[in-house]
N, C-alpha and C positions, 0 to 999 in steps of 0.2 A: 403145334402144341396139342397134346392129347390130355383130356381131363378124364381120369379113370376113377370110378368109385368102387369101394370095396363092398358096398351093400351090406354093411355090418353096423348094427346099432351100438355095439361096444367095441372099442379099439382092440381089446385082447381077442375078440372073435374074428378079427380080420386077418389072422395069420394064414388061414386056409385059402381064401381068395387071393391074398398076396402071393402065396406060394404058387398058386395056379398061374398067376400073371408072370411071375419070375420064370416059371418052367416053360411057358409057351412063348413069351416075348424075349426072354433073356437080354434085358437091357444092358448096355455097357456100364452104366453107372446108376445107382439108386441113391438119392440124396434124401435121407430121412431126418426129420426134425422132431425133437423132444420125446423123452421117455413117456410111455412104453413103446411108441411106434418105432423108435430107433432099435430097440432090442428085437422087436418082432421082425424088422427088416433083415437083421443079421440072421436070425433063425430061419426065416423063409428062404433066404438066399442059399443057406447051407442045405436045406431040405430039397431045393431045386437043383442042387449040384454045384453051387458055389461059383457060377460062371460070371457073375457081375461084381463090379467094384462097389463097395458100400462105404458111404460117408455118413457118419452120425453127427448130428448137430444139437447142442444144448443151448438154451437161451437164458438160463438162470444159474445162480450159484447153488447147486443142489445141496451142498453141505450146510449152508446157512438156512436155506428155505426149510429143510427138514428139522433144523434146530428150532425154528420159529413156530412151525405149524405142527410138527410131529406127524407120525403115521404109524398105523398098526402093522404095516408091511415093510418097515425100513430095512430090516435085516435081509428080507427076500429081495427088495429093490437093490440094495447094495451088492448082493451076490450076483443077481442077474446082470446088472450093468457091468460089473467087473468081468464076468465071463463073456458076455456078448461084445462089449466095446473092445475088448482085447483082440477080437477076431475081425473087427472092422478095418477096412483099408485106410480110412482117415477118421480121426476124432477131432471135432471142431467145436469151439464155443464162441459166442459172439463178443466176449470180452476176456481180458486176462484174469479178472476176478472169477468169472464163471469157469474158465479153464482150470485154474488152480483149485477151485472148490470142487469140481468134478473129480479131479485126481485124488484129492484128500478124502472125499466121500467114498469112492469106489476102490481106493487102494491101487489106482493105476500108477504106472511109472511116472516120475516127475517129468514134466514138459513133454509128455506123450500126447497131450491135447493142445492143438494149435488155436490160438486166438485169431479170429477173422471177424472184425466188426461188420455190422450190417452196412451195406452200401447206401450212399445217399447221392442222388443225382443233383448236381449243382447247375443252376442256370442263371443267366443274368436277369436281374429284376429292374423294373422301371423305378423311377424316383417316387412315383405315387404308391407303388407296391411296398417299397421300403418304408415310406412314411406311415402307411397303414399298419405294417407289422410293428413298427416302433411304438405306435399309439396303443398297442395291446398292453404293453408293460406298465404296471401301475407306478413303479418307482423310477421310470425313465432309463436313460442310457448309463448313468453313473453306477447304479447298484448292480452287483453280480447277479447273473441269471442262471436258473436251472430249468431245463426243459425235459419233460417226461412224456413219452409217447407209448400208449398201450391201452389195453382193456382195463377199465376201472372195476375190477372184481376183487373179492376178498383175498384170494390166493396171492395177489400182487402186493398186498399189505401196504397200500399207499398211506394208510394212517401212520405207519412207522416213519415215513418220509415227512409227513406234516409235523409229527412230534419232534423230529430232529431239527426241522426248520424253526419251530418255536423255541427250542432250547438255544439256538444260535442267534436268535433275533436281536438280543441285546448287544452282541459283539459284531454282527455282520448284518448289513441291510440286504439280505438275500431276497430274491423274488422268484416265484415258481409259476411255470406255465404247464398245465396239464392238457395234453392233446389226446383225446380218446373219450369213449363213453362206456357205460356199463351200470350194473346194479348199484355200485357203491358211490356213484357220482353225487347224489344228493346227501348221502351220509357224510361224504368227505367235505362238502361245503359246510355242513353243520359242525363238523369236527374242527374245521379251520376257524369258524366263528367262536367256538368254545375256547380255542387256544389263543384267540386274539390276534390271528395272523390273516384274517380274511382279506385285509386290505393289500396283501402282497401275494395272494394266490389267485390265479386266473384259470378257470376250467372252460376251455373252448368247446368241448364236445367232440364228436367224432366226424363231423362233416365240415371239411375245409374247402374253400374255393381257391 
């Protein structure tokens, strides 16, 4: 495994060092995650002669995230993604929702983006480990469970998830487990208290044993 840095403070400035790497190393496959690095990977490969296979991967529903947060460069972003992703050898998203949202946002052909969920390694757990995991859930085994894993930052809009949980609390005894840490963690705890759902939301933080 080689860990190669682009030595660039901003992603968009990384196209030149990435092009140099592609030109000298000519890897068989370049696996690029999340815009704009995905688009830069396609461009760098074409600048280097187009000898590598490029797989671009998205982790969010780009159509919905832009509707929620907005962006001054949405038109440019849509144009660049459409042009570059069309030239990628594989277009991947981590869920069906993200795949269809990417197609809708960039005007890509229907079902041209393949949904490939993130892999999870499953291993046998001891009875003690299972009991410890079960004890985390505030409403026990009978209530439906939601688990979210990720950085707790504003762009993820976890507050939207808490709002939805509060709106359904009268009909469903849902419980939520947040695994991850970030600048929004304490704000989300306060928001859960304000919504009256703090008793069904557990924030474990980012370090698990």
